[in-house]
C-alpha positions in Angstrom: -1.3 30.9 -13.7 1.7 28.2 -13.4 -0.4 25.9 -15.5 -0.5 28.2 -17.9 3.3 29.5 -18.0 3.9 25.6 -18.3 1.7 25.1 -21.0 3.3 27.7 -23.1 6.8 27.0 -22.2 6.4 23.4 -23.7 4.9 24.9 -26.9 8.1 27.2 -27.5 10.5 24.4 -25.8 11.3 22.8 -29.4 12.1 26.1 -30.9 14.4 27.0 -28.0 16.0 24.0 -28.0 16.6 24.2 -32.0 17.7 27.8 -32.2 19.3 28.8 -28.7 21.6 25.7 -28.1 24.6 24.1 -29.7 21.8 21.6 -31.5 21.7 24.5 -34.2 25.1 24.1 -35.3 25.5 20.5 -34.7 22.2 19.7 -36.7 23.5 22.0 -39.5 27.1 20.8 -39.6 25.8 16.8 -39.7 23.4 17.5 -42.7 26.1 19.1 -44.6 28.3 16.0 -43.6 25.6 13.5 -45.2 25.5 16.0 -48.5 28.8 15.9 -48.8 29.3 12.5 -48.6 26.6 11.5 -51.1 24.5 9.4 -48.7 21.1 11.2 -49.1 19.1 9.0 -46.6 21.7 7.5 -44.2 22.2 8.4 -41.8 18.6 8.8 -41.4 16.9 12.2 -40.0 15.8 10.9 -36.8 19.4 9.6 -36.3 21.1 12.9 -37.0 18.7 14.8 -34.6 19.1 12.3 -31.8 22.9 12.5 -32.4 22.4 16.2 -32.2 20.1 16.2 -29.3 22.7 13.9 -27.1 25.6 16.1 -27.9 23.7 19.3 -27.0 22.6 17.8 -23.6 26.1 17.3 -22.8 27.6 20.5 -23.7 24.6 22.4 -21.9 24.8 20.3 -19.0 26.9 22.8 -17.0 24.5 25.7 -17.9 21.4 23.8 -17.2 22.7 22.7 -13.7 23.7 26.1 -12.8 20.0 27.4 -13.9 18.8 24.5 -11.7 20.6 25.2 -8.7 20.5 29.2 -8.6 17.1 29.7 -9.8 14.6 26.5 -9.7 15.8 25.3 -6.6 15.1 28.5 -4.7 12.0 29.0 -6.6 10.6 25.9 -5.5 11.7 26.1 -2.0 9.5 29.3 -1.9 12.6 31.7 -1.0 12.3 33.7 -4.4 9.4 34.7 -6.6 8.9 33.6 -10.2 10.2 36.9 -11.5 13.3 36.5 -9.6 13.9 33.0 -10.5 13.3 34.2 -14.0 16.0 37.0 -14.0 18.4 34.6 -12.1 18.0 32.1 -14.4 18.9 34.2 -17.5 22.2 34.9 -15.8 23.9 31.7 -16.9 21.9 31.7 -20.5 23.4 34.9 -21.1 26.8 34.0 -20.3 26.6 31.1 -22.7 25.1 33.2 -25.8 27.5 36.1 -25.1 30.6 33.7 -25.8 29.4 32.7 -29.2 27.7 35.8 -30.6 29.5 38.0 -33.0 29.5 41.7 -32.5 28.9 42.5 -36.2 25.3 40.7 -35.7 24.7 42.5 -32.4 25.1 45.8 -34.0 22.8 45.0 -36.9 20.2 44.1 -34.5 20.8 47.2 -32.3 20.6 49.4 -35.3 17.0 47.7 -36.6 15.8 47.4 -33.3 16.8 51.1 -32.1 18.1 50.2 -28.8 21.0 52.0 -27.8 24.0 49.6 -27.2 24.7 48.9 -23.3 27.8 49.2 -21.8 29.0 45.5 -21.6 27.8 42.5 -23.6 26.2 40.9 -20.4 23.9 44.1 -20.7 22.5 43.2 -23.4 18.6 42.3 -24.0 17.7 38.8 -24.3 15.6 39.0 -27.2 18.7 40.9 -29.0 21.0 38.1 -27.9 18.9 35.3 -28.9 18.6 36.7 -32.6 22.5 37.4 -32.6 23.1 34.0 -31.6 21.0 31.9 -34.2 22.6 34.5 -36.8 26.0 33.6 -35.8 25.5 29.9 -35.4 23.8 29.8 -39.1 27.1 31.6 -40.6 29.6 29.3 -38.4 27.6 26.1 -39.4 27.6 27.0 -42.6 31.4 28.0 -42.4 32.1 24.7 -41.0 29.6 22.6 -44.0 31.6 24.7 -46.8 35.0 23.0 -45.3 33.7 19.8 -45.1 32.6 19.9 -48.6 36.1 20.5 -50.1 37.7 17.3 -50.0 34.7 15.4 -50.8 34.4 17.6 -53.8 38.1 17.1 -55.0 37.0 13.3 -55.0 34.0 14.2 -57.2 36.3 16.2 -59.7 38.9 13.6 -59.9 36.6 10.5 -60.4 34.5 12.7 -63.1 37.8 13.7 -64.9 38.8 10.0 -65.0 35.6 8.4 -66.0 35.4 11.2 -68.7 38.9 10.8 -69.8 38.5 6.8 -70.5 35.2 7.3 -72.2 32.8 5.9 -69.4 29.7 8.5 -70.4 26.7 6.3 -69.7 27.6 5.7 -65.7 27.4 8.9 -63.4 30.4 9.8 -61.8 28.7 10.3 -58.4 28.0 6.4 -58.5 31.6 5.9 -59.0 33.1 8.4 -56.2 30.3 7.2 -53.6 32.6 4.3 -52.5 35.5 6.4 -52.4 34.3 9.1 -50.3 32.8 6.5 -47.8 36.1 4.7 -47.6 37.9 7.6 -47.0 35.5 8.8 -44.0 35.9 5.5 -42.7 39.6 5.4 -42.9 40.2 8.8 -41.2 37.5 8.1 -38.4 35.4 10.8 -39.7 32.8 10.7 -37.5 34.9 10.7 -34.4 36.6 13.6 -35.7 33.7 15.7 -36.9 31.7 15.1 -33.6 34.7 15.6 -31.4 35.7 18.8 -33.3 31.7 20.1 -33.0 31.7 19.4 -29.4 35.6 21.1 -28.8 34.3 24.3 -30.6 32.1 25.1 -27.5 34.7 25.0 -24.9 
């Protein structure tokens, strides 16, 4: 039975990592950043996914450590059952998810699932929490992505206006603005700013 549960957990592990951790927000923002700069394939997808995974490990380390110490260690020692370990391990995960969900998303999910609202956020069912967290992170990621696009969009508009005013019609404005956007991103140490802001947004 334990082997079956282990293999079942391994099949859903990628979906859990991508949806129920900071990996979702980080990869969304990094994708929008790459689109805003105009480098379609640099950095490559494996590089962005690797960066997102390592940052996720840094952010989730306290939660995983608490789950390991309070749930896995006692279960491995035989002092608690599997169901008790699962219930104990849910507590740190729920505490993490509750910090980033939006009340509007939770209310909508409670209504569509016809579930009575609990007295405290910690009393929410894990299924509701997980779905609300994904919706909230998608909205947050898109908001950050929109803010990242604005300065680079201004550069695109300025370059397009200049090239059209001097009569350069054959040369695409995107090709002219790309070096300026890269130069701006390097000068302001963009990777440090973006990654630092992303990590700090979870604390």
